[in-house]
Legacy VTK file of the C-alpha trace (Angstrom):
# vtk DataFile Version 3.0
C-alpha trace
ASCII
DATASET POLYDATA
POINTS 431 float
-0.259 33.686 -15.259
-3.969 34.523 -15.278
-3.655 35.962 -18.781
-2.122 32.775 -20.136
-4.116 30.910 -22.800
-6.712 28.674 -21.194
-7.078 25.246 -22.760
-10.663 24.028 -22.877
-9.776 20.362 -23.294
-6.656 18.207 -23.239
-4.480 18.624 -26.308
-1.439 16.869 -27.653
1.725 18.704 -28.514
0.437 18.982 -32.077
-2.702 20.764 -30.901
-5.034 17.846 -31.567
-7.576 17.263 -28.795
-6.908 14.086 -26.854
-8.680 12.349 -24.021
-6.382 11.170 -21.260
-9.144 10.031 -18.962
-9.073 6.553 -17.518
-7.493 4.820 -14.565
-3.729 5.158 -14.478
-2.418 1.781 -13.399
1.108 3.130 -12.912
-0.154 5.406 -10.130
-1.715 2.408 -8.417
1.646 0.690 -8.439
3.326 3.797 -7.036
0.797 3.898 -4.223
1.759 0.424 -3.157
5.462 1.299 -3.356
4.897 4.285 -1.049
2.853 2.189 1.372
5.435 -0.610 1.487
8.172 1.918 2.224
6.227 3.038 5.279
5.571 -0.557 6.345
9.291 -1.295 6.050
10.081 1.842 8.049
7.823 0.745 10.906
8.950 -2.871 10.963
12.682 -2.363 10.338
13.768 1.283 10.189
12.906 2.563 13.675
15.876 1.907 15.983
14.143 3.329 19.051
11.541 0.551 19.018
11.922 -2.916 20.511
10.001 -5.005 18.004
12.542 -7.776 17.524
14.749 -9.607 19.983
17.588 -7.162 19.366
17.759 -3.639 17.975
16.633 -3.382 14.363
20.076 -2.179 13.339
21.731 -5.325 14.703
19.123 -7.645 13.207
18.849 -6.297 9.653
22.101 -4.452 8.917
21.996 -2.813 5.457
18.241 -3.299 5.150
17.891 -1.195 8.283
19.924 1.592 6.648
17.588 1.559 3.626
14.409 1.280 5.715
15.306 4.548 7.477
14.299 6.323 4.255
10.831 4.798 4.418
9.527 8.008 5.974
9.570 9.412 2.414
6.554 7.240 1.647
4.450 9.977 3.261
5.727 12.691 0.928
5.365 10.380 -2.051
1.784 9.741 -1.247
0.984 13.414 -0.806
2.199 13.927 -4.392
-0.073 11.138 -5.642
-2.950 12.541 -3.609
-2.677 15.952 -5.285
-2.739 14.236 -8.681
-5.624 11.826 -8.127
-7.881 14.232 -6.227
-7.740 16.590 -9.200
-8.444 13.726 -11.571
-11.260 12.272 -9.496
-13.232 15.456 -8.943
-12.796 17.261 -12.258
-16.238 18.159 -13.653
-17.865 17.274 -10.334
-19.746 19.617 -8.036
-19.108 20.166 -4.352
-21.737 17.652 -3.279
-20.139 14.905 -5.360
-16.725 15.837 -3.995
-17.929 15.617 -0.396
-19.690 12.299 -0.936
-16.691 10.757 -2.703
-14.298 11.741 0.094
-16.525 10.481 2.893
-17.302 7.154 1.224
-13.675 6.627 0.255
-12.181 7.319 3.674
-14.580 6.403 6.435
-15.942 2.826 6.055
-12.532 1.134 6.167
-11.286 3.654 8.729
-14.119 2.918 11.152
-13.510 -0.834 10.922
-9.742 -0.339 11.297
-10.286 1.690 14.481
-12.324 -1.093 16.061
-9.956 -3.872 14.990
-6.759 -2.029 15.957
-8.174 -0.901 19.294
-9.260 -4.449 20.125
-5.859 -5.913 19.212
-4.006 -3.327 21.293
-6.443 -3.577 24.202
-6.050 -7.343 24.529
-2.275 -7.136 24.072
-1.680 -3.952 26.007
1.551 -4.912 27.765
3.084 -6.190 24.518
1.954 -3.090 22.650
3.316 -0.558 25.112
6.603 -2.445 25.473
7.186 -2.214 21.708
8.145 1.453 21.886
5.979 2.191 18.822
2.361 1.737 19.842
0.402 4.117 22.016
-3.251 3.422 22.745
-6.022 5.832 23.745
-6.541 5.614 27.476
-10.183 6.765 27.659
-13.457 5.934 25.949
-13.755 9.595 24.995
-10.471 9.425 23.061
-11.686 6.346 21.231
-14.971 7.997 20.263
-13.243 11.159 19.017
-11.131 8.987 16.723
-14.242 8.067 14.741
-14.446 11.678 13.509
-10.916 11.578 12.070
-10.383 14.994 13.683
-8.552 13.732 16.777
-5.287 15.351 15.734
-6.952 18.773 15.667
-8.197 18.202 19.225
-4.849 16.914 20.557
-6.411 13.514 21.192
-4.163 10.449 20.673
-4.967 8.368 17.603
-5.894 4.724 18.005
-2.973 4.073 15.649
-0.252 6.717 15.617
0.078 6.692 11.821
-3.422 8.158 11.437
-2.006 11.655 11.816
-1.612 11.877 8.041
-5.386 11.632 7.641
-5.749 15.075 9.185
-3.182 16.491 6.767
-5.134 14.966 3.880
-8.445 16.258 5.239
-7.102 19.803 5.413
-5.977 19.527 1.796
-9.473 18.402 0.797
-11.091 21.276 2.676
-8.802 23.782 0.983
-9.292 22.276 -2.457
-13.065 22.218 -1.904
-13.036 25.999 -2.346
-11.973 25.548 -5.964
-14.405 22.668 -6.466
-17.251 24.897 -5.267
-16.531 27.363 -8.090
-15.939 24.603 -10.634
-12.572 23.213 -11.684
-11.040 24.887 -14.711
-7.478 25.184 -15.934
-7.136 28.790 -14.772
-8.728 28.258 -11.376
-6.644 25.215 -10.484
-3.489 26.885 -11.789
-4.227 29.992 -9.719
-4.976 27.840 -6.659
-1.694 25.934 -6.937
0.306 29.123 -7.496
-1.280 31.049 -4.628
-0.921 28.078 -2.284
2.745 27.818 -3.202
3.265 31.498 -2.413
1.334 31.213 0.850
3.442 28.220 1.899
6.620 30.266 1.480
5.262 33.314 3.299
3.723 31.464 6.252
6.562 29.010 6.801
8.216 31.058 9.564
5.327 33.224 10.764
4.487 30.727 13.524
0.758 31.482 13.357
-1.150 28.353 14.358
-4.249 29.049 12.259
-2.218 29.701 9.105
-0.150 26.573 9.724
-3.313 24.500 9.938
-4.784 25.945 6.746
-1.716 26.414 4.548
0.353 23.426 5.750
3.683 24.931 4.592
5.551 21.697 5.384
3.418 19.487 3.136
2.038 21.977 0.598
4.840 21.550 -2.010
4.099 17.827 -2.292
0.358 18.252 -2.852
1.053 21.076 -5.310
3.487 18.945 -7.301
0.708 16.403 -7.794
-1.803 19.075 -8.819
0.555 20.609 -11.386
1.469 17.230 -12.852
-2.220 16.466 -13.291
-2.681 19.723 -15.196
0.165 18.617 -17.463
-1.529 15.237 -17.858
-4.877 16.773 -18.755
-3.889 19.850 -20.757
-0.382 19.103 -21.996
3.030 20.594 -21.283
3.563 24.339 -21.081
6.608 26.328 -19.904
4.473 27.871 -17.148
3.389 24.525 -15.711
6.881 23.046 -15.803
8.295 26.238 -14.305
5.899 25.954 -11.366
6.764 22.267 -11.027
10.402 23.336 -10.765
9.633 25.872 -8.037
7.571 23.348 -6.051
10.349 20.782 -6.426
12.962 23.216 -5.106
10.808 23.864 -2.047
10.189 20.141 -1.599
13.866 19.239 -1.741
14.591 21.789 0.966
11.911 20.228 3.148
13.423 16.794 2.494
16.734 18.207 3.755
15.077 19.469 6.944
13.265 16.159 7.401
16.483 14.184 6.962
18.226 16.269 9.604
15.249 15.874 11.934
15.089 12.097 11.563
18.844 11.768 11.989
18.551 13.538 15.310
15.297 11.861 16.355
16.255 8.313 15.375
19.988 8.515 15.914
20.681 7.415 12.315
22.890 8.794 9.562
20.703 9.311 6.512
22.062 11.363 3.631
20.060 14.069 1.904
21.525 13.056 -1.460
20.224 9.487 -1.141
16.851 10.751 0.071
16.605 12.965 -3.005
17.589 10.124 -5.326
14.688 8.124 -3.922
12.177 10.985 -3.912
13.374 12.403 -7.236
13.134 8.999 -8.906
9.603 8.573 -7.614
8.634 12.038 -8.865
10.129 11.272 -12.279
7.883 8.213 -12.574
4.823 10.319 -11.664
5.853 12.857 -14.324
6.292 10.066 -16.883
2.798 8.848 -16.021
1.438 12.369 -16.452
3.029 12.612 -19.893
1.483 9.308 -20.930
4.791 7.467 -21.251
3.622 4.632 -18.991
0.286 3.860 -20.627
1.675 0.440 -21.485
1.839 -0.420 -17.767
-1.814 -1.418 -17.518
-1.585 -4.784 -15.803
-4.602 -5.758 -13.729
-2.517 -6.523 -10.655
-1.509 -2.858 -10.447
-5.147 -1.872 -10.017
-5.507 -4.488 -7.291
-2.371 -3.069 -5.654
-3.949 0.380 -5.683
-7.132 -0.638 -3.872
-5.147 -2.507 -1.213
-3.033 0.476 -0.224
-5.463 2.333 2.060
-6.415 -0.751 4.134
-2.716 -1.654 4.315
-1.917 1.777 5.710
-4.701 1.635 8.278
-3.971 -1.858 9.581
-0.256 -2.517 9.265
1.376 -0.892 12.284
-0.292 -1.942 15.529
-1.488 -5.347 14.346
1.817 -6.058 12.602
4.072 -4.969 15.445
2.117 -6.933 18.059
2.143 -10.039 15.860
5.906 -9.744 15.327
6.475 -9.480 19.060
4.287 -12.531 19.664
6.171 -14.609 17.091
9.723 -13.406 17.692
11.962 -16.184 18.894
9.805 -18.765 17.125
10.641 -17.652 13.559
13.903 -16.134 12.367
13.579 -12.354 11.693
14.604 -12.630 8.022
11.821 -15.179 7.513
9.243 -13.476 9.733
9.583 -10.094 8.015
8.391 -11.216 4.537
5.728 -13.398 6.168
4.386 -10.362 8.044
4.398 -8.118 4.985
2.608 -10.791 2.938
0.112 -11.291 5.752
-0.608 -7.575 5.928
-1.184 -7.487 2.166
-3.686 -10.338 2.469
-5.407 -8.559 5.357
-5.534 -5.364 3.308
-7.105 -7.204 0.369
-9.726 -8.731 2.667
-10.433 -5.268 4.061
-11.105 -3.986 0.568
-13.281 -6.949 -0.435
-15.249 -7.297 2.810
-15.531 -3.665 3.906
-14.834 -1.108 1.197
-16.425 -2.850 -1.742
-19.796 -3.691 -0.138
-20.250 -0.773 2.247
-18.828 2.263 0.410
-21.510 2.150 -2.351
-24.254 1.859 0.268
-22.918 4.838 2.185
-22.626 6.798 -1.062
-26.254 6.024 -1.896
-27.445 7.132 1.542
-25.446 10.368 1.440
-26.634 11.273 -2.040
-30.239 10.606 -1.061
-29.938 12.764 2.057
-28.342 15.585 0.048
-30.859 15.564 -2.803
-32.342 19.002 -2.345
-33.979 19.007 -5.775
-37.065 17.149 -4.479
-39.706 19.647 -3.244
-40.558 19.216 0.402
-43.547 21.495 0.844
-47.132 21.707 -0.325
-47.935 24.611 -2.654
-51.206 26.469 -2.111
-53.914 26.371 -4.815
-53.236 28.768 -7.624
-49.482 28.937 -7.318
-47.629 27.608 -10.382
-50.918 26.270 -11.652
-51.135 23.591 -8.967
-53.994 22.644 -6.757
-54.148 21.819 -3.089
-51.669 19.113 -2.313
-49.883 19.350 -5.643
-46.126 19.523 -5.144
-44.184 22.423 -6.550
-42.563 21.975 -9.931
-38.802 21.727 -9.736
-36.937 24.791 -10.902
-33.401 25.121 -12.155
-30.907 26.362 -9.650
-27.834 28.390 -10.250
-24.954 26.325 -11.518
-27.024 23.330 -12.644
-27.210 24.197 -16.327
-24.910 25.523 -18.989
-21.333 25.228 -17.916
-22.096 22.403 -15.515
-22.392 19.917 -18.384
-19.486 17.518 -18.258
-17.099 17.241 -21.113
-15.620 14.010 -19.819
-16.852 11.299 -17.460
-15.398 11.680 -13.994
-12.563 9.367 -13.135
-12.583 8.050 -9.598
-9.057 6.860 -8.986
-9.166 7.704 -5.343
-6.197 6.557 -3.358
-5.472 5.377 0.027
-5.222 8.454 1.008
-2.273 8.821 3.007
0.414 6.723 4.453
2.345 7.827 7.460
5.000 7.377 10.059
4.732 7.489 13.804
3.295 10.705 15.188
6.206 11.322 17.545
8.632 11.467 14.639
6.873 14.124 12.622
9.420 16.420 11.057
9.369 19.997 12.154
10.348 23.132 10.334
13.780 24.560 10.133
LINES 1 432
431 0 1 2 3 4 5 6 7 8 9 10 11 12 13 14 15 16 17 18 19 20 21 22 23 24 25 26 27 28 29 30 31 32 33 34 35 36 37 38 39 40 41 42 43 44 45 46 47 48 49 50 51 52 53 54 55 56 57 58 59 60 61 62 63 64 65 66 67 68 69 70 71 72 73 74 75 76 77 78 79 80 81 82 83 84 85 86 87 88 89 90 91 92 93 94 95 96 97 98 99 100 101 102 103 104 105 106 107 108 109 110 111 112 113 114 115 116 117 118 119 120 121 122 123 124 125 126 127 128 129 130 131 132 133 134 135 136 137 138 139 140 141 142 143 144 145 146 147 148 149 150 151 152 153 154 155 156 157 158 159 160 161 162 163 164 165 166 167 168 169 170 171 172 173 174 175 176 177 178 179 180 181 182 183 184 185 186 187 188 189 190 191 192 193 194 195 196 197 198 199 200 201 202 203 204 205 206 207 208 209 210 211 212 213 214 215 216 217 218 219 220 221 222 223 224 225 226 227 228 229 230 231 232 233 234 235 236 237 238 239 240 241 242 243 244 245 246 247 248 249 250 251 252 253 254 255 256 257 258 259 260 261 262 263 264 265 266 267 268 269 270 271 272 273 274 275 276 277 278 279 280 281 282 283 284 285 286 287 288 289 290 291 292 293 294 295 296 297 298 299 300 301 302 303 304 305 306 307 308 309 310 311 312 313 314 315 316 317 318 319 320 321 322 323 324 325 326 327 328 329 330 331 332 333 334 335 336 337 338 339 340 341 342 343 344 345 346 347 348 349 350 351 352 353 354 355 356 357 358 359 360 361 362 363 364 365 366 367 368 369 370 371 372 373 374 375 376 377 378 379 380 381 382 383 384 385 386 387 388 389 390 391 392 393 394 395 396 397 398 399 400 401 402 403 404 405 406 407 408 409 410 411 412 413 414 415 416 417 418 419 420 421 422 423 424 425 426 427 428 429 430
C-alpha cells in the first residue's frame, strides 16, 4: 500500500489533472436527510416513550415501523463527517484545524445547552414523564456540559443526543495526528488502513483506553467517508475501492449487531436487510457524489439545508418532545407531527442566522489572534540581529512554514453538523 503510486493532485480517469474543490451541495442534502431520520426516530420511532396520548406504534402504524430505522441517521452522518473533515482541512495546518473545529461546534452548542436546559427546567414534570428526556440534576453537571466532554466524565448530557459529539471529538483528535504531519494521499491512506486494522483487532479486547481511542464500533463509518473523499480528490483506484469494500463489510456487520440490539431494547422487529437497503442506498449516493456524478445537484436550498442540520440536531429532542406533550390532545398527531418538524427546521435556521453566522467568525478571529505565535514578544538587546535597545526581533521562518506548506488548492470549509444521534440509553453495544 505504501509503495503505491502517490498522486500529487486530483486526476481524471484519463490522467488529466482536475480540480474537484468546491462545496458539494448533494452532501448538504444528505446531511439533512440523516438529521430528519433521527428527528423522526425520536418523535415517532421510540415505543418506550410516552410522547403522544397513546403508544407511538398505535398512533402512527406503518410510519412507526419505518421510523424505527431512524437510528441509522447516526451512522450516515459519521460517513459524511469522515468525508467533509478531510475536505475541509486538506492543505491546512494543525492550528487552522483546531480553530475550525472549535468555531464550528461550540457557539451553537453553548446556546443550545442554555435553551434546552431552561426549557426542561421549567417543564420538568412533563420532561421526565416523557420517558425520553433526562436533565442534569446539579449545577456541576450543567457546567461540565459546556466542555462537551461530559460523556468522558460519566456526567449526564443536558440533551441525551449529545453523546455523539464525544464520538466526533475523538475522531477529530485522532485525525489531528495526520493533520499535524500534513495531509497527503499516502498519509491519509495509511491512517485509514491502520485505523481499520486497529478497529478489527481491538473490537473484542475490552480495553477501555483502546475503545475510547479506536472506537471500533464507529470507525468503519468514519473510514468509509475518508476513503470516498480520497476517491473524490484523487480518482478511483483498485486499492481505494478495495478498502471501501472492506470497511463496508465491517459496517454491515455492525448494522446487524445494532439491529439486534435495538430490537431487544425497543421491543421492535426491524430487519437487517431493510436496514442495509437504507444504509447501502445512502452510501451509494455518497459514492456518486465522490465520483462527481451529482455535480448537477447544486440548488441553493441544499446549501441552506446543510447549515441548518447542526442546530436541528442540537435543539430538536427536548424542546420538540416537551412541545408535543404540551399540545397533544389539542391537535391531531398526524397534523402535529409535520407542524413540529417544520417548527424545528425554522428554529434551526434561526439558530444558524442568529448564533452561528454572527458569532463563529468572531470566535475564529479571537482564537487566531491568540494563537499567532509569529509576533515577537520580547525585547532584543542592542547588537543582536542588528537591532538597538527596544527594537523587536525580526521574525524568522519556522519549520513547516515554507516549501511544502504552500497550498495547491484553496481550503474548502464544508463543515457539517457534526453529528446526529439517538438517545444515550439506546446506544448499541458490541456483539
